[in-house]
N, C-alpha and C positions, 0 to 999 in steps of 0.2 A: 758568177761570184767573184769577189775580189781575191787576187792572188796574195797569199800570205808570205810566201818566200819561194826560193828557187828549187830546192831539191829535197825530197823526203825519201828515206830508205826504210823499207819494211822487212824485218827479219823473220821469214817464215811464210810459206804459201799454203797454210791451212785455210779452212773456211774463214776464220777470224782475220787472218792476214790478208786474204783476197778482198774481203769487205772493207778492211781498213785502207787498203790501197785504192779501192774504188772511191772512197770518201776523199782521200788525199789528192786524187787526180783533179778534183775541182778547185783545190786551193794552192797547189804547188805546180810550178812549171813542168817539172819532171818528177816521176816516181819510179824507184827501182825496188823490185821485190827479190830478195835473196833467199834461195831455197837449196838445201843440201841434196835433196833427191833430184834426179833427172826426171822431169815431169812428163808423164806419158801423154800421147796425143789421142788417147781413147779413155773411156771410163773403166779403168782397172785399178786394183789395189796397189798401193805403194808402201815401201818399207817405213817411211816416216809417219804414216798414219796407221799404226797397228790396230787401233779400234775401228778402223774403216771396214774391217771384215765382220763386224757385228751389226746388230740391228740399229737402224737410224730412222728417225722421222722428223720432218720439218714442222715444228709447231706453228700454229696459226699466225702469231705475231712475227715470228721469224720469216715466214713466207711473205708477209706484207712488206717487211723492210727490204728484203732482197728484191722484190718486184718494184719497189720504189727506186732502188739504186740502179736496177737494170730493167727498165720498162718492157713489159711483155715477157719477162723471164718465165713466169709460172705457166703461161700458155705454151711456151716452148717446151717446158718440162713435160707437160701432158701430151703434146703433139709427138714427143719423142718416146713416150711410153710410160711415164710416171703414173702411178695410181693416185686418184684424188677422191677424197671423201667430201663431197660438195653439196649434198642435198639434205643434210641434217637428219638422215635416217638412222635412228639408234639401233635398228636391227642389223646394220652392217658392221657394227663394232661390238666387241665383248670386253668390257673393262671392269676390273675388280680392284678396289683399293681398300686396304685395311680389313679385308674380309667381306666387304660390301660390294655386290655386283650392281653396277649402274643399270638403270631402267633399260629393258630389252626391246621396247617397241615405242612407236610414236616418232615425232619429228621435232627437231629444234626450230624455234621461230626465226632465228637469225642465222644465215649461212653465208655472210659476206666474206668470211675468212676460212676457207676450207683447209683441211690438212692434206699434205702431199707425202706420199709414201714412195720411197726409192732407196737404192743403196747409196751409201756415202760416196763411193767413187763416181757414180752417175751424177749426183748433185754437184760435187766439187768440180768435175770436168766441165759442166755447163757454166758454172760461175767463172772458172778459169778461162774458158773460151770467150766469154763476154768481156772479161777484163783485158785479155790480149788485144781485143779490137779497139781499145782506147789508145789513141795515138801517143799520149805522153807517159804511158806506162811501159816499163821494160821488166821482164822477168829473167833474172839471172839464176838459172838452176844449176845443179851440180856443183855448188859452192858451199863450203863450211864457213861459219862465222868464227873467226879466230879471237877477236877481242873488240870491245868498244874503245874508242879513242877520246879521252877527255882533253880539254884545253889545258894550257900550262897552269892556270889558276884553279882548275878543277871545278869551275862553276858551270861548265857546259860540256855536253858531249858533241864533238865536232865531226865524228865520222865512225867508220867501222872497218876493221881489217878483215878481208875475206880471202879464202884460198880455194883454188880449184880442187875438187875431189880427185881429179885425174893426176894431181901432184905436179902440174906443169907451170903453175903461176900463182902468185899471191899479189894482192893489190889493196890499196886503200880507197874506200869510197867516202868522200866528204859529203856531209848533208846538213841541212838546216834543222832537220828533225829525223831522229832515229826511233823507230817503233819496234819494240821487242814483242813478237808474237810467236815465240819459240816454245810455247807450251809449258807444261808443268815443270820441265827441267830447266827453265829459264835461269841464266846465270846473272841476271841483273842484281839480285840481292848481294851476291858475292862481289860484283863490280862496285856497287855502292860502298860497301864496307872497305874495299881496297882503296878508294879515293877519299876516305874520311867522312862518309855519310853513315847514317844508321841504316841497318837492314829493316825492312818492314816487319812489323809483328805479324804472326800467322795464327789464324784460327783453324783448328782441326777438329773433325769428327771422324773417329777411327771406326769404320764399319767392316773393313776387310771383305770387299766384294770380289767374287770370282764369277765370270760368266763364260759359257760355252755356246758356240753358234754353229749351225749347219745350214748352208745355203742349199735349197732344194727346189725341185719342180713338183708341184702337187697336181694330181689329176683332178678334173672337175669334182667338187665336193661341196656339201652343204656346210660351209664354214665362213665365218665373218672375215671381212677384208683385213681387219686388225684386231688382234687379241692381246690384251695387256692384263696380266695378273700380278699385282703387287704383293709385297709381303703382308702378313697378317699377324695378329698377336699369337705368339708361340710358334710361328712359322716364318723364319727369316729367309724365305726363298720365293722365287717367282718365275715368270716366263713371258715370252713374247712369241707371237706368230704374225708376221706382217707380209702382206703382198708387196711385190716389187715390180720394177720394169721387166719387160721380156718374159712375162708369165713366171717369174721366179718368186720364191718365198724365202724369208729368213726365219728360222726356228732357233730361238735363244732361250736357254734356261740359266738361272743365276742363283747364287746364294751368298749370304753375308755371314760374318762371324765364324768362319771356318767351315761353313757348309759349301763344299766345292763340288760342282757337277762333274761327272766323268767326261772324258774327252773322246767319247764315241757315241754314236746316235742311239743305240739300244739303251745305253746307260743314261743318256739324257732323257729319254722317254720314261724310263723307270724313275728317275729323279723327280719328274713332274707328275707322276701317276696319282698321287694322293691329293692334288689340288687343281689339276687342269681338268676342264670339262671333257667327258668321254669323246664327244664329237671332234674336239680340237686335237686330242691325242690320236684319234683315228686318222685324221687328215695328215698329221705329221708322220704317222707310222706308214702311211701309203706313199709318202713322198720319195722321189728319186734324188738321192744325194748328189750335189754338184760340188765336187772337191772334198777336202777333208774338214773334219771338225776343228775349229780353232778356239783357243781359250785366251782370256785376258784377265789380269788382276788389277784392282784399284784399292790400295790400302786405306785411303782416307779421302774425305773431301777436304780441300785446302783453300783458304782465302788469305792471300797476302794483302795486308791492310796498307796499301800505298796511300789511301785516302787519309790516313792518320799521321803520316810523316810530316815533320815540321820543316824539313829542308829536302830539296830534290833538285838535281842539276837541270838546267835548261836544255832544250834540244833532245829530250828523251821521254818516251812514253812506253807504257806496257799495256797489252790488250789480251783478251781471250783467256785461255787456260793459264797463261803466265801470271795473271792476277788471281783467278779463281777457277778451280776444277771441282766438279761435283760428282757425287755418286752417279755413274752413267745410267742407272736403271730408270732415272726420271726423265731422260731424254732432253735435258735443258741446254746442253753445251752449245750447239749451233745457234740457238735462238738468243742466248745470253751474249754470244760473240757478236751477233747482229745488233743487239742493243748497245754493246760497247761501241760499235762503229757509228751508230746513231748519236750516241753521246759525243763522240769525237766530232762529228759533223756540226752538231749544235754549238759546241764550244768554238770551233774554228770560224763559225759565222760571226763571232765577236772578236776575231783576230787572234794573233799568236801570243799576246801578252799574258804572262802568268798561266800559260796553257796547261801545264801539268797539274797544278793545284785544282784548277776548275774542272779538268777532265776527270781526274780520279774521284773527286767528290760527286760528280754527276753520274759516273759509271757505277759508283757504289750504291746508288739508290736502286737501280734495277737488279744489281747483284744481290742486294739484301733481300729482295722479294724472293728470288730463286733460292737463296740460302735458307730462308725461313721454311720454304716448302720442302726442300730436299733434306737438309740437316734436321729440321724439326721432325720429319717422318722417321728418319733413322734413329733419332734420340728417343723415340717411343719404345725402343728395345733397351732394357736396362743394361745389357752387356756392351752396348755401343759406348765408346769413350768420347766425351765431349761435354761442353758446358751447357747445363740445362737451366735456363732462366725461367722465371715464373711465367713470362709471356709465352714461352715455348710450350710449357705444360698446358696453359689455358688454350692456346691455339690448337694443340693436338686434340683436346677434348671437344672443342667446337667443331673441328674438322670431322671427327668421328660422328658427331650428331648430324652434320650436313650430309655425310656420305650415307648414313643410314636412310635418310629421306630420299637421296638420289636413287635409291633402289626402286622407287615406285612413283616418283614425281618428275615428269619431264622438264618442267620449268626450273626446278631446283637443280636437276642434273645438267641442264644447259648452262646455267649460271656458273656452276662449279667447273664445267668443262671449259668455259671461256676464261676463267681465272687460271686454270691449269695450263692453258695455251697462251698466257700472257696477253690476252686480248682485253681483259678487264683487270683492274686493280683488286687485290684481296679485300680492300676496304669496302668494295661493293657488297661483300658477304655480311657486313655489319650494318648495312642500310636498314632503317626501320621497316621499310616495305618488304625487304627480303626476310628479316626476322619474323615478320607477321606471316609470310608465306610458309616459313618453316613450321611455325607453331600451328597454323591452320592445317597444313598437310599432316602433321604428326597427330593432331587431334582427330582428324577424319580417319586416319588409319587405325587408331585405337578403337574408335566407335565401330568401324567395320569388323575389326577382330572380335570385339565383344559380341557382335551379332552373329558371327559365324558359329555353327553348331560344334560342340565338342565332339571329338572323334568317337564314334560309336553311339552317339546320342540321336534319338529319333526326332525328326522334324515334324511338327504337327501339320 
């Protein structure tokens, strides 16, 4: 690929930052990743990723993108112990959305993009290891970002001031491109305002999610490899039980709108007792805790609308949670970060001219899909604060119809699962052939129910 410029600097070594650096390594002679944490040489939790102690899953499209950036990556994950759901067997998963349990038996017809289950530190460690092997990438860990440095005319960002966390040095890194991947707490909006630009408008959906997680080891049990129970009408609570590498499992319970789970295992089990299947609770109850219960809070989903700004300085981009952070219960964050990196690659293939405007608009397209799915689901609860458009209301009603049919039709369940994993566009759910399938499946179920004997009625 053609070299766009000399030096790119990525601020933050999160999954989004690592993937952005991988893309930039193809277009810049050198890439430097600045990270405040001293990065571990093994897959362990670190302070800068507090949510890394909670349940994570790499959605189908996210896995495809990472494997494209690092060929053979997914095979390496599995060889090193990650769990994969690769045969389309619905009996290996238990998924309930909106009170509808997806079909419990049968097989998906297409299995070209399996899901990979592992801890966040395990996944991030393997991406970081692959990135370190790229010769023109340097990771500068143990350093704080002090400030962005604009040019004298403030039309461009020319570099960044960084300081060692050990307190023994401070230096300036010049760069042709600075990429802010510093998460939800990104200071780019304040920086823009400070040099005479507008801050991006922000969309918020205030759902006040709190979740508690317990890593454990479960003895052999008749339980699915992945259990996902989403919120349902009148019940803004849910849970996960996911198998991990090294025969570990993550048990997570969560609540919205002030429904806060306890920070101890017995309380977590009680918190989920009225909506979790008995066999899942039994498996979690039999588990051996590994470490302490941890909790995390997310007050709102937040989308900074950089795509709507009329002016933006050259030499600066924003990626990942620094643009948009979602209610974590939908598991979209890493996959949307991968889609941001893909958008960056596609834009850089056309050169560096007008890069920010092109990138923000392209990234907004995939972010909008994720936002509609996550924020739309949250807004189904009247107490959640946020803008409810007519399209959101219609989408929620259609989704509920589809989910109802997912409980007994494998073809419909597979198509919904593919959309939920970003493998297919939600537009696929509006295709006439799919609508016909929904109507036909619904009609057959009604006829079957009409033929079933009423309880207590004798059959001739």
